[in-house]
All heavy atoms as a GROMACS GRO file, in nm:
protein
  598
    1MET      N    1   0.089  -0.666   0.619
    1MET     CA    2  -0.038  -0.662   0.553
    1MET      C    3  -0.028  -0.569   0.432
    1MET      O    4   0.022  -0.458   0.444
    1MET     CB    5  -0.147  -0.613   0.650
    1MET     CG    6  -0.280  -0.592   0.583
    1MET     SD    7  -0.407  -0.544   0.700
    1MET     CE    8  -0.436  -0.705   0.771
    2ILE      N    9  -0.071  -0.616   0.318
    2ILE     CA   10  -0.072  -0.535   0.198
    2ILE      C   11  -0.210  -0.477   0.178
    2ILE      O   12  -0.310  -0.552   0.172
    2ILE     CB   13  -0.030  -0.617   0.074
    2ILE    CG1   14   0.111  -0.669   0.094
    2ILE    CG2   15  -0.040  -0.535  -0.052
    2ILE    CD1   16   0.157  -0.767  -0.013
    3LEU      N   17  -0.219  -0.343   0.170
    3LEU     CA   18  -0.347  -0.276   0.152
    3LEU      C   19  -0.362  -0.219   0.014
    3LEU      O   20  -0.274  -0.154  -0.036
    3LEU     CB   21  -0.361  -0.162   0.254
    3LEU     CG   22  -0.365  -0.200   0.399
    3LEU    CD1   23  -0.374  -0.073   0.487
    3LEU    CD2   24  -0.476  -0.296   0.432
    4THR      N   25  -0.477  -0.248  -0.050
    4THR     CA   26  -0.511  -0.187  -0.176
    4THR      C   27  -0.656  -0.138  -0.166
    4THR      O   28  -0.729  -0.182  -0.079
    4THR     CB   29  -0.503  -0.289  -0.295
    4THR    OG1   30  -0.601  -0.392  -0.273
    4THR    CG2   31  -0.364  -0.352  -0.300
    5GLY      N   32  -0.694  -0.044  -0.252
    5GLY     CA   33  -0.831   0.002  -0.244
    5GLY      C   34  -0.859   0.120  -0.337
    5GLY      O   35  -0.770   0.168  -0.404
    6VAL      N   36  -0.983   0.159  -0.336
    6VAL     CA   37  -1.029   0.261  -0.432
    6VAL      C   38  -1.009   0.402  -0.379
    6VAL      O   39  -0.951   0.486  -0.446
    6VAL     CB   40  -1.177   0.238  -0.471
    6VAL    CG1   41  -1.225   0.343  -0.565
    6VAL    CG2   42  -1.193   0.101  -0.532
    7VAL      N   43  -1.056   0.430  -0.262
    7VAL     CA   44  -1.049   0.569  -0.210
    7VAL      C   45  -0.942   0.574  -0.101
    7VAL      O   46  -0.970   0.546   0.017
    7VAL     CB   47  -1.186   0.617  -0.161
    7VAL    CG1   48  -1.179   0.764  -0.121
    7VAL    CG2   49  -1.291   0.599  -0.267
    8THR      N   50  -0.822   0.612  -0.141
    8THR     CA   51  -0.705   0.610  -0.051
    8THR      C   52  -0.728   0.683   0.079
    8THR      O   53  -0.692   0.638   0.185
    8THR     CB   54  -0.581   0.665  -0.124
    8THR    OG1   55  -0.570   0.603  -0.250
    8THR    CG2   56  -0.455   0.643  -0.045
    9ASN      N   57  -0.789   0.802   0.068
    9ASN     CA   58  -0.805   0.888   0.186
    9ASN      C   59  -0.918   0.841   0.276
    9ASN      O   60  -0.938   0.899   0.382
    9ASN     CB   61  -0.820   1.033   0.146
    9ASN     CG   62  -0.936   1.055   0.051
    9ASN    OD1   63  -0.946   0.985  -0.048
    9ASN    ND2   64  -1.019   1.151   0.078
   10ILE      N   65  -0.990   0.738   0.239
   10ILE     CA   66  -1.094   0.683   0.328
   10ILE      C   67  -1.062   0.537   0.356
   10ILE      O   68  -1.023   0.501   0.468
   10ILE     CB   69  -1.236   0.698   0.268
   10ILE    CG1   70  -1.267   0.848   0.248
   10ILE    CG2   71  -1.339   0.630   0.354
   10ILE    CD1   72  -1.396   0.877   0.173
   11CYS      N   73  -1.075   0.452   0.256
   11CYS     CA   74  -1.058   0.308   0.277
   11CYS      C   75  -0.918   0.270   0.324
   11CYS      O   76  -0.905   0.200   0.424
   11CYS     CB   77  -1.086   0.232   0.146
   11CYS     SG   78  -1.252   0.263   0.080
   12ILE      N   79  -0.816   0.314   0.252
   12ILE     CA   80  -0.680   0.277   0.290
   12ILE      C   81  -0.642   0.340   0.422
   12ILE      O   82  -0.585   0.274   0.508
   12ILE     CB   83  -0.580   0.320   0.178
   12ILE    CG1   84  -0.608   0.246   0.048
   12ILE    CG2   85  -0.436   0.298   0.223
   12ILE    CD1   86  -0.594   0.096   0.054
   13GLN      N   87  -0.675   0.464   0.438
   13GLN     CA   88  -0.637   0.535   0.561
   13GLN      C   89  -0.696   0.470   0.685
   13GLN      O   90  -0.630   0.446   0.785
   13GLN     CB   91  -0.682   0.682   0.549
   13GLN     CG   92  -0.616   0.772   0.652
   13GLN     CD   93  -0.634   0.918   0.617
   13GLN    OE1   94  -0.628   0.958   0.501
   13GLN    NE2   95  -0.654   0.998   0.718
   14HIS      N   96  -0.823   0.434   0.681
   14HIS     CA   97  -0.889   0.376   0.797
   14HIS      C   98  -0.849   0.228   0.814
   14HIS      O   99  -0.834   0.183   0.928
   14HIS     CB  100  -1.040   0.391   0.789
   14HIS     CG  101  -1.082   0.535   0.795
   14HIS    ND1  102  -1.068   0.607   0.912
   14HIS    CD2  103  -1.135   0.617   0.703
   14HIS    CE1  104  -1.111   0.732   0.889
   14HIS    NE2  105  -1.151   0.738   0.763
   15SER      N  106  -0.829   0.157   0.706
   15SER     CA  107  -0.781   0.019   0.716
   15SER      C  108  -0.638   0.016   0.774
   15SER      O  109  -0.605  -0.073   0.851
   15SER     CB  110  -0.782  -0.050   0.579
   15SER     OG  111  -0.916  -0.064   0.535
   16ALA      N  112  -0.554   0.113   0.734
   16ALA     CA  113  -0.420   0.122   0.788
   16ALA      C  114  -0.424   0.147   0.938
   16ALA      O  115  -0.342   0.087   1.016
   16ALA     CB  116  -0.341   0.232   0.719
   17ALA      N  117  -0.515   0.230   0.984
   17ALA     CA  118  -0.527   0.256   1.127
   17ALA      C  119  -0.564   0.123   1.197
   17ALA      O  120  -0.500   0.088   1.298
   17ALA     CB  121  -0.637   0.362   1.153
   18ASP      N  122  -0.664   0.052   1.149
   18ASP     CA  123  -0.704  -0.073   1.211
   18ASP      C  124  -0.590  -0.174   1.215
   18ASP      O  125  -0.565  -0.239   1.316
   18ASP     CB  126  -0.825  -0.133   1.141
   18ASP     CG  127  -0.953  -0.058   1.165
   18ASP    OD1  128  -0.958   0.023   1.258
   18ASP    OD2  129  -1.050  -0.075   1.086
   19ALA      N  130  -0.520  -0.186   1.103
   19ALA     CA  131  -0.408  -0.281   1.094
   19ALA      C  132  -0.298  -0.242   1.189
   19ALA      O  133  -0.242  -0.328   1.258
   19ALA     CB  134  -0.356  -0.284   0.949
   20SER      N  135  -0.265  -0.115   1.197
   20SER     CA  136  -0.161  -0.067   1.285
   20SER      C  137  -0.195  -0.094   1.432
   20SER      O  138  -0.113  -0.143   1.509
   20SER     CB  139  -0.136   0.081   1.264
   20SER     OG  140  -0.042   0.130   1.353
   21PHE      N  141  -0.319  -0.066   1.470
   21PHE     CA  142  -0.363  -0.089   1.608
   21PHE      C  143  -0.359  -0.235   1.645
   21PHE      O  144  -0.345  -0.267   1.762
   21PHE     CB  145  -0.505  -0.033   1.630
   21PHE     CG  146  -0.518   0.113   1.607
   21PHE    CD1  147  -0.640   0.169   1.566
   21PHE    CD2  148  -0.412   0.201   1.627
   21PHE    CE1  149  -0.654   0.306   1.547
   21PHE    CE2  150  -0.424   0.336   1.607
   21PHE     CZ  151  -0.546   0.390   1.565
   22ARG      N  152  -0.364  -0.324   1.546
   22ARG     CA  153  -0.360  -0.465   1.570
   22ARG      C  154  -0.217  -0.522   1.554
   22ARG      O  155  -0.196  -0.643   1.558
   22ARG     CB  156  -0.456  -0.539   1.478
   22ARG     CG  157  -0.600  -0.514   1.519
   22ARG     CD  158  -0.700  -0.571   1.413
   22ARG     NE  159  -0.835  -0.563   1.462
   22ARG     CZ  160  -0.910  -0.456   1.466
   22ARG    NH1  161  -0.860  -0.339   1.425
   22ARG    NH2  162  -1.035  -0.457   1.509
   23GLY      N  163  -0.121  -0.434   1.529
   23GLY     CA  164   0.018  -0.476   1.526
   23GLY      C  165   0.073  -0.522   1.393
   23GLY      O  166   0.183  -0.577   1.385
   24TYR      N  167  -0.002  -0.504   1.286
   24TYR     CA  168   0.045  -0.547   1.154
   24TYR      C  169   0.145  -0.447   1.095
   24TYR      O  170   0.132  -0.328   1.112
   24TYR     CB  171  -0.071  -0.559   1.054
   24TYR     CG  172  -0.160  -0.676   1.080
   24TYR    CD1  173  -0.276  -0.663   1.153
   24TYR    CD2  174  -0.132  -0.801   1.025
   24TYR    CE1  175  -0.361  -0.770   1.176
   24TYR    CE2  176  -0.214  -0.910   1.046
   24TYR     CZ  177  -0.329  -0.893   1.123
   24TYR     OH  178  -0.410  -1.000   1.143
   25ASP      N  179   0.245  -0.497   1.022
   25ASP     CA  180   0.329  -0.414   0.937
   25ASP      C  181   0.247  -0.388   0.812
   25ASP      O  182   0.180  -0.479   0.760
   25ASP     CB  183   0.459  -0.483   0.900
   25ASP     CG  184   0.548  -0.503   1.019
   25ASP    OD1  185   0.544  -0.419   1.112
   25ASP    OD2  186   0.624  -0.602   1.019
   26ILE      N  187   0.251  -0.264   0.759
   26ILE     CA  188   0.165  -0.228   0.649
   26ILE      C  189   0.248  -0.189   0.528
   26ILE      O  190   0.344  -0.114   0.536
   26ILE     CB  191   0.078  -0.109   0.689
   26ILE    CG1  192  -0.002  -0.142   0.815
   26ILE    CG2  193  -0.016  -0.066   0.574
   26ILE    CD1  194  -0.057  -0.020   0.884
   27VAL      N  195   0.204  -0.241   0.412
   27VAL     CA  196   0.262  -0.201   0.286
   27VAL      C  197   0.149  -0.160   0.193
   27VAL      O  198   0.048  -0.229   0.185
   27VAL     CB  199   0.341  -0.319   0.220
   27VAL    CG1  200   0.395  -0.283   0.083
   27VAL    CG2  201   0.450  -0.369   0.310
   28VAL      N  202   0.166  -0.044   0.127
   28VAL     CA  203   0.067   0.002   0.030
   28VAL      C  204   0.134   0.015  -0.107
   28VAL      O  205   0.220   0.099  -0.128
   28VAL     CB  206   0.008   0.140   0.070
   28VAL    CG1  207  -0.094   0.188  -0.033
   28VAL    CG2  208  -0.054   0.134   0.210
   29PRO      N  209   0.094  -0.073  -0.203
   29PRO     CA  210   0.145  -0.058  -0.340
   29PRO      C  211   0.074   0.060  -0.402
   29PRO      O  212  -0.049   0.058  -0.421
   29PRO     CB  213   0.106  -0.187  -0.408
   29PRO     CG  214   0.057  -0.282  -0.299
   29PRO     CD  215   0.017  -0.196  -0.186
   30LYS      N  216   0.148   0.168  -0.430
   30LYS     CA  217   0.087   0.296  -0.469
   30LYS      C  218   0.004   0.287  -0.596
   30LYS      O  219  -0.090   0.364  -0.613
   30LYS     CB  220   0.190   0.404  -0.476
   30LYS     CG  221   0.304   0.379  -0.568
   30LYS     CD  222   0.410   0.486  -0.552
   30LYS     CE  223   0.534   0.447  -0.631
   30LYS     NZ  224   0.646   0.530  -0.602
   31GLU      N  225   0.034   0.198  -0.688
   31GLU     CA  226  -0.044   0.187  -0.812
   31GLU      C  227  -0.178   0.117  -0.789
   31GLU      O  228  -0.261   0.111  -0.882
   31GLU     CB  229   0.031   0.112  -0.922
   31GLU     CG  230   0.161   0.172  -0.963
   31GLU     CD  231   0.280   0.110  -0.888
   31GLU    OE1  232   0.260   0.058  -0.776
   31GLU    OE2  233   0.390   0.116  -0.941
   32THR      N  234  -0.201   0.065  -0.673
   32THR     CA  235  -0.325  -0.010  -0.648
   32THR      C  236  -0.424   0.069  -0.564
   32THR      O  237  -0.520   0.013  -0.511
   32THR     CB  238  -0.295  -0.143  -0.575
   32THR    OG1  239  -0.242  -0.114  -0.442
   32THR    CG2  240  -0.195  -0.227  -0.652
   33THR      N  241  -0.404   0.198  -0.556
   33THR     CA  242  -0.494   0.284  -0.480
   33THR      C  243  -0.528   0.407  -0.566
   33THR      O  244  -0.457   0.438  -0.662
   33THR     CB  245  -0.431   0.331  -0.348
   33THR    OG1  246  -0.315   0.411  -0.377
   33THR    CG2  247  -0.392   0.214  -0.261
   34GLU      N  248  -0.630   0.478  -0.529
   34GLU     CA  249  -0.674   0.598  -0.603
   34GLU      C  250  -0.759   0.683  -0.508
   34GLU      O  251  -0.802   0.637  -0.405
   34GLU     CB  252  -0.757   0.558  -0.726
   34GLU     CG  253  -0.780   0.666  -0.824
   34GLU     CD  254  -0.655   0.735  -0.872
   34GLU    OE1  255  -0.579   0.678  -0.951
   34GLU    OE2  256  -0.631   0.851  -0.826
   35ALA      N  257  -0.776   0.808  -0.544
   35ALA     CA  258  -0.861   0.899  -0.468
   35ALA      C  259  -0.930   0.994  -0.567
   35ALA      O  260  -0.900   0.990  -0.687
   35ALA     CB  261  -0.778   0.977  -0.368
   36LEU      N  262  -1.019   1.073  -0.518
   36LEU     CA  263  -1.096   1.164  -0.603
   36LEU      C  264  -1.012   1.284  -0.654
   36LEU      O  265  -1.044   1.344  -0.752
   36LEU     CB  266  -1.222   1.212  -0.531
   36LEU     CG  267  -1.322   1.104  -0.497
   36LEU    CD1  268  -1.437   1.163  -0.420
   36LEU    CD2  269  -1.370   1.034  -0.625
   37SER      N  270  -0.901   1.311  -0.584
   37SER     CA  271  -0.811   1.416  -0.627
   37SER      C  272  -0.666   1.376  -0.601
   37SER      O  273  -0.640   1.293  -0.510
   37SER     CB  274  -0.842   1.551  -0.561
   37SER     OG  275  -0.799   1.547  -0.426
   38ASP      N  276  -0.575   1.434  -0.676
   38ASP     CA  277  -0.434   1.404  -0.653
   38ASP      C  278  -0.389   1.450  -0.512
   38ASP      O  279  -0.310   1.382  -0.447
   38ASP     CB  280  -0.347   1.476  -0.756
   38ASP     CG  281  -0.360   1.417  -0.896
   38ASP    OD1  282  -0.410   1.300  -0.906
   38ASP    OD2  283  -0.325   1.485  -0.995
   39GLU      N  284  -0.447   1.559  -0.463
   39GLU     CA  285  -0.414   1.609  -0.330
   39GLU      C  286  -0.459   1.513  -0.224
   39GLU      O  287  -0.382   1.482  -0.132
   39GLU     CB  288  -0.481   1.745  -0.310
   39GLU     CG  289  -0.447   1.808  -0.178
   39GLU     CD  290  -0.510   1.948  -0.160
   39GLU    OE1  291  -0.473   2.039  -0.236
   39GLU    OE2  292  -0.599   1.959  -0.074
   40ASP      N  293  -0.582   1.459  -0.233
   40ASP     CA  294  -0.631   1.362  -0.139
   40ASP      C  295  -0.543   1.235  -0.141
   40ASP      O  296  -0.512   1.181  -0.036
   40ASP     CB  297  -0.776   1.320  -0.170
   40ASP     CG  298  -0.877   1.428  -0.136
   40ASP    OD1  299  -0.842   1.524  -0.061
   40ASP    OD2  300  -0.991   1.419  -0.186
   41TYR      N  301  -0.506   1.192  -0.257
   41TYR     CA  302  -0.423   1.073  -0.277
   41TYR      C  303  -0.289   1.090  -0.206
   41TYR      O  304  -0.249   1.007  -0.125
   41TYR     CB  305  -0.408   1.047  -0.427
   41TYR     CG  306  -0.314   0.935  -0.462
   41TYR    CD1  307  -0.354   0.802  -0.451
   41TYR    CD2  308  -0.186   0.960  -0.503
   41TYR    CE1  309  -0.267   0.698  -0.484
   41TYR    CE2  310  -0.099   0.857  -0.535
   41TYR     CZ  311  -0.140   0.727  -0.526
   41TYR     OH  312  -0.054   0.626  -0.556
   42SER      N  313  -0.220   1.203  -0.240
   42SER     CA  314  -0.087   1.224  -0.183
   42SER      C  315  -0.094   1.241  -0.030
   42SER      O  316  -0.009   1.187   0.041
   42SER     CB  317  -0.027   1.350  -0.246
   42SER     OG  318  -0.008   1.332  -0.383
   43HIS      N  319  -0.188   1.314   0.014
   43HIS     CA  320  -0.202   1.340   0.159
   43HIS      C  321  -0.229   1.210   0.233
   43HIS      O  322  -0.168   1.182   0.339
   43HIS     CB  323  -0.314   1.438   0.186
   43HIS     CG  324  -0.331   1.468   0.334
   43HIS    ND1  325  -0.420   1.398   0.413
   43HIS    CD2  326  -0.264   1.553   0.414
   43HIS    CE1  327  -0.409   1.440   0.537
   43HIS    NE2  328  -0.316   1.537   0.541
   44ALA      N  329  -0.315   1.123   0.179
   44ALA     CA  330  -0.348   0.996   0.246
   44ALA      C  331  -0.225   0.906   0.251
   44ALA      O  332  -0.202   0.842   0.359
   44ALA     CB  333  -0.464   0.929   0.176
   45LEU      N  334  -0.151   0.896   0.145
   45LEU     CA  335  -0.031   0.809   0.148
   45LEU      C  336   0.071   0.862   0.247
   45LEU      O  337   0.133   0.785   0.321
   45LEU     CB  338   0.030   0.796   0.008
   45LEU     CG  339  -0.048   0.712  -0.093
   45LEU    CD1  340   0.022   0.708  -0.226
   45LEU    CD2  341  -0.079   0.571  -0.043
   46GLU      N  342   0.090   0.991   0.249
   46GLU     CA  343   0.182   1.052   0.344
   46GLU      C  344   0.136   1.028   0.489
   46GLU      O  345   0.214   0.991   0.576
   46GLU     CB  346   0.194   1.203   0.319
   46GLU     CG  347   0.294   1.270   0.410
   46GLU     CD  348   0.306   1.417   0.382
   46GLU    OE1  349   0.278   1.462   0.267
   46GLU    OE2  350   0.346   1.493   0.473
   47TYR      N  351   0.006   1.040   0.508
   47TYR     CA  352  -0.052   1.024   0.643
   47TYR      C  353  -0.033   0.880   0.694
   47TYR      O  354   0.013   0.859   0.804
   47TYR     CB  355  -0.200   1.057   0.640
   47TYR     CG  356  -0.265   1.057   0.776
   47TYR    CD1  357  -0.267   1.171   0.855
   47TYR    CD2  358  -0.330   0.945   0.827
   47TYR    CE1  359  -0.326   1.173   0.980
   47TYR    CE2  360  -0.389   0.945   0.950
   47TYR     CZ  361  -0.389   1.058   1.026
   47TYR     OH  362  -0.448   1.060   1.150
   48VAL      N  363  -0.063   0.781   0.612
   48VAL     CA  364  -0.049   0.641   0.657
   48VAL      C  365   0.098   0.604   0.677
   48VAL      O  366   0.129   0.524   0.767
   48VAL     CB  367  -0.119   0.538   0.566
   48VAL    CG1  368  -0.269   0.564   0.561
   48VAL    CG2  369  -0.062   0.534   0.428
   49HIS      N  370   0.185   0.670   0.604
   49HIS     CA  371   0.328   0.646   0.625
   49HIS      C  372   0.372   0.707   0.758
   49HIS      O  373   0.438   0.639   0.839
   49HIS     CB  374   0.410   0.705   0.511
   49HIS     CG  375   0.555   0.703   0.532
   49HIS    ND1  376   0.630   0.586   0.536
   49HIS    CD2  377   0.643   0.802   0.557
   49HIS    CE1  378   0.756   0.613   0.560
   49HIS    NE2  379   0.768   0.744   0.574
   50LEU      N  380   0.336   0.831   0.781
   50LEU     CA  381   0.380   0.900   0.902
   50LEU      C  382   0.312   0.849   1.030
   50LEU      O  383   0.375   0.834   1.131
   50LEU     CB  384   0.357   1.052   0.888
   50LEU     CG  385   0.442   1.123   0.785
   50LEU    CD1  386   0.400   1.270   0.769
   50LEU    CD2  387   0.591   1.115   0.820
   51MET      N  388   0.183   0.827   1.023
   51MET     CA  389   0.108   0.792   1.142
   51MET      C  390   0.113   0.641   1.177
   51MET      O  391   0.109   0.606   1.292
   51MET     CB  392  -0.040   0.834   1.128
   51MET     CG  393  -0.059   0.982   1.116
   51MET     SD  394   0.007   1.076   1.256
   51MET     CE  395  -0.100   1.023   1.387
   52TYR      N  396   0.117   0.556   1.074
   52TYR     CA  397   0.107   0.413   1.098
   52TYR      C  398   0.230   0.336   1.050
   52TYR      O  399   0.230   0.212   1.057
   52TYR     CB  400  -0.020   0.358   1.033
   52TYR     CG  401  -0.143   0.434   1.070
   52TYR    CD1  402  -0.222   0.499   0.976
   52TYR    CD2  403  -0.179   0.451   1.206
   52TYR    CE1  404  -0.333   0.574   1.013
   52TYR    CE2  405  -0.289   0.527   1.244
   52TYR     CZ  406  -0.365   0.586   1.146
   52TYR     OH  407  -0.478   0.660   1.182
   53GLY      N  408   0.331   0.406   1.001
   53GLY     CA  409   0.454   0.341   0.958
   53GLY      C  410   0.442   0.258   0.831
   53GLY      O  411   0.525   0.168   0.806
   54ALA      N  412   0.339   0.284   0.752
   54ALA     CA  413   0.319   0.210   0.630
   54ALA      C  414   0.431   0.235   0.531
   54ALA      O  415   0.481   0.346   0.519
   54ALA     CB  416   0.186   0.246   0.564
   55GLU      N  417   0.477   0.127   0.466
   55GLU     CA  418   0.570   0.141   0.359
   55GLU      C  419   0.495   0.164   0.230
   55GLU      O  420   0.404   0.086   0.198
   55GLU     CB  421   0.657   0.015   0.347
   55GLU     CG  422   0.746  -0.011   0.466
   55GLU     CD  423   0.831  -0.132   0.440
   55GLU    OE1  424   0.901  -0.140   0.340
   55GLU    OE2  425   0.824  -0.223   0.527
   56ILE      N  426   0.527   0.272   0.161
   56ILE     CA  427   0.462   0.302   0.032
   56ILE      C  428   0.557   0.257  -0.079
   56ILE      O  429   0.669   0.312  -0.088
   56ILE     CB  430   0.429   0.454   0.020
   56ILE    CG1  431   0.359   0.505   0.146
   56ILE    CG2  432   0.350   0.478  -0.105
   56ILE    CD1  433   0.230   0.435   0.182
   57LYS      N  434   0.519   0.158  -0.154
   57LYS     CA  435   0.607   0.098  -0.253
   57LYS      C  436   0.536   0.084  -0.387
   57LYS      O  437   0.414   0.092  -0.394
   57LYS     CB  438   0.657  -0.037  -0.208
   57LYS     CG  439   0.737  -0.034  -0.078
   57LYS     CD  440   0.796  -0.170  -0.051
   57LYS     CE  441   0.890  -0.167   0.068
   57LYS     NZ  442   1.015  -0.101   0.040
   58SER      N  443   0.615   0.060  -0.492
   58SER     CA  444   0.555   0.027  -0.620
   58SER      C  445   0.515  -0.121  -0.618
   58SER      O  446   0.560  -0.199  -0.533
   58SER     CB  447   0.656   0.050  -0.734
   58SER     OG  448   0.760  -0.043  -0.722
   59VAL      N  449   0.430  -0.159  -0.711
   59VAL     CA  450   0.390  -0.302  -0.721
   59VAL      C  451   0.510  -0.388  -0.743
   59VAL      O  452   0.524  -0.494  -0.681
   59VAL     CB  453   0.284  -0.323  -0.831
   59VAL    CG1  454   0.261  -0.467  -0.859
   59VAL    CG2  455   0.155  -0.252  -0.796
   60SER      N  456   0.602  -0.348  -0.829
   60SER     CA  457   0.721  -0.430  -0.855
   60SER      C  458   0.805  -0.447  -0.730
   60SER      O  459   0.858  -0.554  -0.703
   60SER     CB  460   0.802  -0.374  -0.971
   60SER     OG  461   0.850  -0.245  -0.941
   61GLU      N  462   0.815  -0.344  -0.647
   61GLU     CA  463   0.889  -0.354  -0.521
   61GLU      C  464   0.819  -0.450  -0.424
   61GLU      O  465   0.885  -0.528  -0.356
   61GLU     CB  466   0.900  -0.218  -0.451
   61GLU     CG  467   0.995  -0.122  -0.520
   61GLU     CD  468   0.991   0.016  -0.459
   61GLU    OE1  469   0.882   0.066  -0.431
   61GLU    OE2  470   1.100   0.071  -0.437
   62VAL      N  471   0.687  -0.450  -0.422
   62VAL     CA  472   0.611  -0.540  -0.335
   62VAL      C  473   0.627  -0.684  -0.384
   62VAL      O  474   0.646  -0.775  -0.302
   62VAL     CB  475   0.463  -0.501  -0.329
   62VAL    CG1  476   0.381  -0.605  -0.254
   62VAL    CG2  477   0.448  -0.364  -0.263
   63LEU      N  478   0.624  -0.705  -0.515
   63LEU     CA  479   0.645  -0.839  -0.566
   63LEU      C  480   0.782  -0.893  -0.529
   63LEU      O  481   0.794  -1.013  -0.493
   63LEU     CB  482   0.624  -0.842  -0.719
   63LEU     CG  483   0.482  -0.818  -0.767
   63LEU    CD1  484   0.480  -0.810  -0.918
   63LEU    CD2  485   0.389  -0.929  -0.719
   64LYS      N  486   0.881  -0.811  -0.534
   64LYS     CA  487   1.017  -0.853  -0.493
   64LYS      C  488   1.022  -0.878  -0.344
   64LYS      O  489   1.082  -0.976  -0.298
   64LYS     CB  490   1.118  -0.747  -0.533
   64LYS     CG  491   1.146  -0.736  -0.679
   64LYS     CD  492   1.240  -0.622  -0.709
   64LYS     CE  493   1.252  -0.600  -0.857
   64LYS     NZ  494   1.330  -0.481  -0.887
   65LEU      N  495   0.959  -0.792  -0.268
   65LEU     CA  496   0.957  -0.805  -0.122
   65LEU      C  497   0.894  -0.933  -0.080
   65LEU      O  498   0.942  -1.002   0.012
   65LEU     CB  499   0.878  -0.686  -0.062
   65LEU     CG  500   0.857  -0.682   0.086
   65LEU    CD1  501   0.990  -0.645   0.156
   65LEU    CD2  502   0.752  -0.577   0.123
   66LYS      N  503   0.788  -0.973  -0.141
   66LYS     CA  504   0.716  -1.093  -0.106
   66LYS      C  505   0.763  -1.217  -0.186
   66LYS      O  506   0.703  -1.323  -0.176
   66LYS     CB  507   0.564  -1.074  -0.127
   66LYS     CG  508   0.508  -0.968  -0.035
   66LYS     CD  509   0.526  -1.009   0.110
   66LYS     CE  510   0.473  -0.908   0.203
   66LYS     NZ  511   0.500  -0.936   0.343
   67ASN      N  512   0.865  -1.198  -0.270
   67ASN     CA  513   0.917  -1.304  -0.353
   67ASN      C  514   0.808  -1.368  -0.438
   67ASN      O  515   0.793  -1.491  -0.446
   67ASN     CB  516   0.990  -1.410  -0.267
   67ASN     CG  517   1.082  -1.495  -0.352
   67ASN    OD1  518   1.128  -1.454  -0.459
   67ASN    ND2  519   1.111  -1.616  -0.305
   68VAL      N  520   0.726  -1.285  -0.499
   68VAL     CA  521   0.616  -1.329  -0.583
   68VAL      C  522   0.651  -1.292  -0.726
   68VAL      O  523   0.709  -1.190  -0.753
   68VAL     CB  524   0.484  -1.256  -0.543
   68VAL    CG1  525   0.372  -1.293  -0.636
   68VAL    CG2  526   0.449  -1.293  -0.399
   69ARG      N  527   0.616  -1.378  -0.819
   69ARG     CA  528   0.644  -1.352  -0.957
   69ARG      C  529   0.513  -1.330  -1.031
   69ARG      O  530   0.418  -1.401  -1.011
   69ARG     CB  531   0.715  -1.470  -1.020
   69ARG     CG  532   0.846  -1.507  -0.949
   69ARG     CD  533   0.961  -1.501  -1.044
   69ARG     NE  534   1.086  -1.551  -0.995
   69ARG     CZ  535   1.148  -1.515  -0.888
   69ARG    NH1  536   1.094  -1.431  -0.806
   69ARG    NH2  537   1.266  -1.564  -0.853
   70PRO      N  538   0.509  -1.231  -1.123
   70PRO     CA  539   0.388  -1.211  -1.206
   70PRO      C  540   0.364  -1.333  -1.293
   70PRO      O  541   0.458  -1.405  -1.330
   70PRO     CB  542   0.421  -1.088  -1.289
   70PRO     CG  543   0.540  -1.027  -1.226
   70PRO     CD  544   0.610  -1.135  -1.149
   71LYS      N  545   0.241  -1.356  -1.333
   71LYS     CA  546   0.207  -1.466  -1.425
   71LYS      C  547   0.288  -1.451  -1.552
   71LYS      O  548   0.307  -1.344  -1.603
   71LYS     CB  549   0.060  -1.462  -1.459
   71LYS     CG  550  -0.030  -1.521  -1.356
   71LYS     CD  551  -0.173  -1.529  -1.407
   71LYS     CE  552  -0.260  -1.598  -1.309
   71LYS     NZ  553  -0.397  -1.612  -1.358
   72GLY      N  554   0.334  -1.563  -1.602
   72GLY     CA  555   0.409  -1.563  -1.725
   72GLY      C  556   0.557  -1.532  -1.707
   72GLY      O  557   0.635  -1.531  -1.804
   73SER      N  558   0.600  -1.506  -1.587
   73SER     CA  559   0.740  -1.474  -1.562
   73SER      C  560   0.823  -1.602  -1.566
   73SER      O  561   0.791  -1.702  -1.507
   73SER     CB  562   0.755  -1.410  -1.423
   73SER     OG  563   0.894  -1.397  -1.392
   74ASN      N  564   0.928  -1.598  -1.644
   74ASN     CA  565   1.020  -1.717  -1.658
   74ASN      C  566   1.151  -1.693  -1.583
   74ASN      O  567   1.242  -1.767  -1.599
   74ASN     CB  568   1.050  -1.741  -1.805
   74ASN     CG  569   0.926  -1.784  -1.879
   74ASN    OD1  570   0.838  -1.849  -1.825
   74ASN    ND2  571   0.916  -1.748  -2.006
   75HIS      N  572   1.158  -1.588  -1.501
   75HIS     CA  573   1.281  -1.557  -1.433
   75HIS      C  574   1.289  -1.632  -1.303
   75HIS      O  575   1.194  -1.643  -1.228
   75HIS     CB  576   1.291  -1.405  -1.405
   75HIS     CG  577   1.279  -1.325  -1.527
   75HIS    ND1  578   1.381  -1.318  -1.618
   75HIS    CD2  579   1.180  -1.251  -1.580
   75HIS    CE1  580   1.347  -1.238  -1.719
   75HIS    NE2  581   1.222  -1.196  -1.697
   76PHE      N  582   1.404  -1.688  -1.276
   76PHE     CA  583   1.429  -1.759  -1.153
   76PHE      C  584   1.549  -1.697  -1.080
   76PHE      O  585   1.642  -1.656  -1.144
   76PHE     CB  586   1.459  -1.907  -1.180
   76PHE     CG  587   1.346  -1.977  -1.249
   76PHE    CD1  588   1.340  -1.992  -1.388
   76PHE    CD2  589   1.240  -2.032  -1.174
   76PHE    CE1  590   1.235  -2.056  -1.448
   76PHE    CE2  591   1.135  -2.092  -1.234
   76PHE     CZ  592   1.133  -2.108  -1.372
   77SER      N  593   1.544  -1.693  -0.947
   77SER     CA  594   1.658  -1.645  -0.872
   77SER      C  595   1.731  -1.758  -0.806
   77SER      O  596   1.679  -1.857  -0.768
   77SER     CB  597   1.618  -1.548  -0.762
   77SER     OG  598   1.499  -1.487  -0.773
   0.00000   0.00000   0.00000
């Protein structure tokens, strides 16, 4: 499950808990989340990684992981 959201330390953190309890593997593209402070942001990403096994990746890593290409991409593998 790929999680994105506005308030990392609330929305992402609680959604990750729900997803984990239901057995989903979790990926959080770090550029698609935000928090009210850098400290809250960093702590929340660390927490979901440690507590729920979430993989914290860049958007480009997630696109490669899911074999998805951005619009306008002419690259083929």
